[in-house]
C-alpha positions as CSV (number, residue, x, y, z in Angstrom):
1,M,-53.4,21.8,-30.4
2,R,-50.5,23.1,-32.5
3,R,-51.7,26.7,-31.7
4,L,-51.7,26.0,-28.0
5,T,-48.2,24.4,-28.2
6,R,-46.8,27.4,-30.0
7,L,-48.4,29.8,-27.6
8,G,-47.0,27.8,-24.7
9,T,-43.6,27.8,-26.2
10,T,-43.7,31.5,-26.9
11,A,-44.8,32.2,-23.4
12,I,-42.0,30.1,-21.9
13,L,-39.4,31.8,-24.2
14,A,-40.8,35.2,-23.3
15,T,-40.6,34.4,-19.6
16,G,-37.1,33.0,-20.0
17,L,-36.0,36.2,-21.8
18,C,-37.5,38.4,-19.1
19,A,-35.8,36.4,-16.4
20,G,-32.6,36.6,-18.3
21,A,-32.9,40.3,-18.6
22,V,-33.3,40.6,-14.9
23,A,-30.6,38.1,-14.1
24,A,-28.0,39.4,-16.5
25,P,-26.6,42.0,-14.2
26,D,-26.1,39.4,-11.5
27,V,-24.3,37.1,-13.9
28,L,-22.0,39.9,-14.9
29,V,-21.3,41.2,-11.4
30,A,-20.8,37.8,-9.7
31,P,-17.4,37.0,-11.2
32,A,-16.1,40.4,-10.3
33,M,-17.4,40.0,-6.7
34,A,-15.9,36.5,-6.6
35,K,-12.4,37.7,-7.3
36,T,-10.2,37.8,-4.2
37,V,-7.4,40.3,-4.2
38,R,-4.2,38.8,-2.8
39,A,-2.7,40.9,-0.1
40,K,0.6,42.6,-1.1
41,L,3.5,40.8,0.5
42,D,5.4,43.1,2.9
43,I,8.9,42.1,2.0
44,P,10.7,44.5,4.4
45,A,8.6,43.4,7.3
46,L,9.2,39.7,6.5
47,R,12.9,40.3,6.2
48,K,12.9,42.0,9.6
49,Q,11.1,39.0,11.1
50,L,13.4,36.5,9.5
51,N,16.5,38.3,10.9
52,S,15.0,39.0,14.3
53,G,16.6,36.0,16.0
54,K,13.3,35.3,17.7
55,P,11.8,31.8,17.0
56,A,8.2,33.0,17.1
57,Q,8.8,35.7,14.5
58,I,10.9,33.5,12.3
59,N,8.1,30.8,12.4
60,A,5.5,33.4,11.5
61,A,7.6,34.7,8.6
62,L,8.2,31.2,7.3
63,S,4.4,30.4,7.4
64,T,3.7,33.6,5.4
65,I,6.4,32.8,2.9
66,A,5.2,29.2,2.5
67,D,1.7,30.6,1.6
68,A,3.1,33.2,-0.7
69,G,5.1,30.8,-2.9
70,A,7.0,32.4,-5.8
71,R,6.0,35.9,-4.7
72,A,8.5,35.5,-1.8
73,R,11.5,35.0,-4.1
74,P,13.0,38.4,-3.1
75,L,13.6,36.8,0.3
76,L,15.6,33.9,-1.1
77,V,18.9,35.6,-0.2
78,D,17.7,36.0,3.4
79,L,16.5,32.4,3.6
80,N,19.8,31.2,2.3
81,G,21.6,33.4,4.7
82,L,19.7,31.9,7.6
83,L,20.5,28.4,6.5
84,G,24.2,29.4,6.2
85,A,24.3,31.0,9.6
86,G,22.0,28.4,11.3
87,V,18.8,28.8,13.3
88,G,17.3,26.9,16.2
89,L,16.8,23.2,15.8
90,A,13.0,23.6,16.0
91,Q,13.0,26.0,13.0
92,L,15.4,24.1,10.7
93,P,13.2,21.6,9.0
94,K,10.6,24.2,8.2
95,L,13.3,26.7,7.0
96,I,14.8,24.0,4.7
97,K,11.4,23.1,3.3
98,V,10.2,26.7,2.7
99,T,13.5,27.6,1.0
100,A,13.5,24.5,-1.2
101,E,10.0,25.3,-2.4
102,L,11.4,28.3,-4.2
103,K,13.3,25.8,-6.4
104,D,16.5,27.7,-6.8
105,A,19.9,26.0,-7.3
106,S,21.5,28.7,-5.2
107,S,20.0,27.1,-2.1
108,S,21.6,23.7,-2.7
109,K,25.0,24.7,-1.4
110,V,23.6,25.8,2.0
111,I,21.1,22.9,2.3
112,A,23.5,20.1,1.3
113,P,25.5,20.0,4.6
114,Y,22.3,19.4,6.5
115,V,22.0,15.9,4.9
116,R,24.5,14.8,7.6
117,H,22.9,16.7,10.5
118,R,22.5,14.9,13.8
119,S,18.7,15.5,13.8
120,K,16.6,13.0,11.9
121,P,13.9,15.5,10.7
122,V,16.6,18.0,9.6
123,R,18.6,15.6,7.5
124,R,15.5,14.1,5.9
125,A,14.1,17.6,5.1
126,A,17.5,18.4,3.5
127,A,17.6,15.3,1.3
128,A,14.0,16.0,0.2
129,G,14.8,19.7,-0.4
130,L,17.8,19.0,-2.6
131,S,15.6,17.2,-5.2
132,R,13.7,20.4,-5.6
133,T,16.6,22.9,-5.7
134,G,18.7,20.9,-8.1
135,G,22.1,21.8,-9.5
136,K,25.6,20.3,-9.0
137,A,25.6,21.0,-5.2
138,A,22.3,19.2,-4.9
139,V,23.6,16.1,-6.8
140,A,26.8,16.1,-4.7
141,G,24.7,16.3,-1.5
142,L,22.4,13.5,-2.5
143,R,25.3,11.3,-3.5
144,K,26.6,11.7,0.0
145,G,23.1,11.0,1.3
146,L,23.2,7.6,-0.3
147,R,25.9,6.7,2.3
148,S,23.9,8.0,5.2
149,R,23.3,5.8,8.3
150,D,19.6,6.9,8.0
151,A,17.7,4.5,5.7
152,A,15.1,7.1,5.0
153,V,17.8,9.6,3.9
154,R,19.4,6.9,1.6
155,G,16.0,6.2,0.0
156,I,15.1,9.9,-0.4
157,S,18.5,10.6,-1.9
158,A,18.2,7.8,-4.4
159,S,14.8,9.0,-5.5
160,G,16.1,12.6,-5.7
161,L,18.9,11.6,-8.0
162,G,16.5,10.0,-10.3
163,T,14.2,13.0,-10.3
164,L,17.1,15.3,-11.1
165,G,18.3,13.1,-14.0
166,A,21.7,12.8,-12.4
167,K,23.2,10.1,-14.7
168,E,26.7,10.9,-13.3
169,A,25.4,9.3,-10.0
170,L,24.7,5.9,-11.5
171,P,27.8,4.3,-10.1
172,D,26.7,5.4,-6.6
173,L,23.2,4.2,-7.3
174,F,24.4,0.8,-8.2
175,K,26.4,0.6,-5.0
176,A,23.3,1.7,-3.0
177,F,21.2,-0.9,-4.9
178,D,23.7,-3.6,-3.9
179,R,23.4,-2.4,-0.3
180,N,19.6,-2.9,-0.4
181,V,18.5,0.7,-1.0
182,G,15.3,-0.3,-2.8
183,E,14.6,3.2,-4.1
184,A,17.9,3.0,-6.1
185,A,16.2,0.5,-8.4
186,A,13.7,3.0,-9.7
187,A,16.4,5.7,-10.1
188,I,18.6,3.3,-12.1
189,G,15.6,2.5,-14.3
190,Q,15.1,6.3,-14.9
191,L,18.7,6.9,-15.8
192,C,20.4,3.8,-17.2
193,S,22.0,3.5,-20.7
194,K,21.6,0.3,-22.6
195,K,24.6,-1.4,-21.0
196,Q,23.7,-0.1,-17.5
197,C,20.1,-1.3,-17.9
198,E,21.4,-4.8,-18.9
199,K,23.6,-4.7,-15.8
200,F,20.6,-3.9,-13.6
201,L,18.6,-6.7,-15.2
202,G,21.4,-9.1,-14.3
203,S,19.9,-9.0,-10.8
204,L,16.7,-10.6,-11.9
205,G,16.2,-13.8,-9.9
206,K,18.6,-12.6,-7.2
207,T,16.9,-9.5,-5.9
208,P,13.2,-9.6,-4.8
209,F,11.0,-9.0,-7.8
210,D,8.9,-6.2,-6.1
211,I,12.1,-4.2,-5.9
212,M,13.3,-5.0,-9.4
213,S,9.9,-4.2,-10.9
214,S,10.1,-0.5,-9.8
215,G,13.2,-0.1,-12.0
216,I,11.9,-2.2,-14.8
217,D,8.7,-0.1,-14.8
218,E,10.8,3.0,-15.4
219,I,12.7,1.4,-18.2
220,L,9.6,0.2,-20.0
221,F,7.8,3.5,-19.8
222,R,10.7,5.7,-20.8
223,K,10.5,7.7,-24.1
224,P,11.5,5.8,-27.3
225,A,14.4,8.4,-27.7
226,E,15.8,7.2,-24.4
227,V,15.0,3.4,-24.6
228,S,14.3,1.9,-28.0
229,D,11.4,-0.5,-28.7
230,E,14.0,-3.3,-29.3
231,E,15.5,-2.7,-25.9
232,K,12.1,-2.7,-24.2
233,I,11.2,-6.0,-26.0
234,A,14.5,-7.5,-24.8
235,V,13.5,-6.6,-21.2
236,V,10.1,-8.3,-21.7
237,V,11.9,-11.4,-23.1
238,R,14.1,-11.5,-20.0
239,L,11.0,-11.4,-17.8
240,R,9.3,-14.0,-19.9
241,E,12.3,-16.3,-19.5
242,L,12.1,-15.8,-15.7
243,G,8.6,-17.0,-15.9
244,T,7.4,-16.6,-12.3
245,K,3.9,-15.8,-11.2
246,D,5.0,-12.4,-10.0
247,V,6.3,-11.7,-13.5
248,G,3.0,-12.8,-15.0
249,K,1.0,-10.5,-12.6
250,Y,3.4,-7.6,-13.2
251,L,3.3,-7.8,-17.0
252,S,-0.5,-8.1,-16.9
253,K,-0.6,-4.8,-15.1
254,V,1.9,-3.2,-17.5
255,S,-0.3,-4.3,-20.4
256,S,-3.3,-2.7,-18.8
257,R,-1.4,0.6,-18.3
258,W,0.3,0.7,-21.7
259,P,-0.6,4.0,-23.4
260,K,-2.6,3.5,-26.6
261,E,-0.3,5.8,-28.5
262,S,2.8,3.9,-27.5
263,S,4.6,1.1,-29.4
264,K,2.3,-1.7,-30.6
265,K,5.3,-4.0,-31.0
266,V,6.2,-3.7,-27.4
267,K,2.5,-4.1,-26.4
268,K,2.3,-7.4,-28.4
269,A,5.5,-8.7,-26.8
270,I,4.1,-7.9,-23.3
271,D,0.8,-9.6,-24.1
272,D,2.5,-12.7,-25.6
273,A,4.6,-12.9,-22.5
274,V,1.5,-12.7,-20.3
275,A,-0.1,-15.5,-22.2
276,A,3.1,-17.6,-22.0
277,V,3.8,-17.0,-18.3
278,G,0.2,-16.9,-17.1
279,G,-2.2,-14.1,-16.3
280,A,-4.8,-12.1,-18.4
281,S,-3.7,-9.5,-20.9
282,S,-5.4,-6.1,-20.9
283,D,-7.5,-7.2,-23.9
284,E,-8.9,-10.2,-21.9
285,E,-9.7,-8.3,-18.7
């Protein structure tokens, strides 16, 4: 029986080796065949299209640039120039978006004025674009966006300032928060210092908790170098004192999302608060 087994195994191995010998060239060739060579970007031709003044050609160029990504960076000057000079209303949102995707601060200066454009799609594209281009001009533009009559622009601007880490905009964000710009809560949570975080927490019980929680979340999950364990525990204590069902549900979710490598002291404070307020801790779920 052993002899048959060995012979069978040998035969199978031999067959496999033979098959491998035949298949090997295919295995080696397949990856090479699978490679797709990206077509070279015709910068001069695209530049000509962008500056043609013809909407159809401009649109075609913008589509190609959008697909090309960083390879289209040589056309940044042309894109900025178009934004500065102005194009047809139909092309503006796409032009702003494509330019912003190149993530260059030089574009912020020409994009910023569009935050106050009469067209809703244009001003919203501008606010969203500035959070990608960054720099002082972007921050200045987004601070103006916080005062827009367009609620969407106000919200996008608040989120953008948080994304850009614009701590200098905190006074504007607090004003926006007081004017019911919900997105300002999360931005404040991303940026606030100890005193500013305490000021924000002063709105607990006055502002709807679903809005407050977006800012509290940012505070609790910030790096220890930015917000200490003691400060985070103080936040949890404030929530525990508030003691509502919403707080219990929220802290239960925070407990379940708390990273294993993060502070055990803060985790214990969260779980103790959940037990006191009501709700199941992550360990009980």
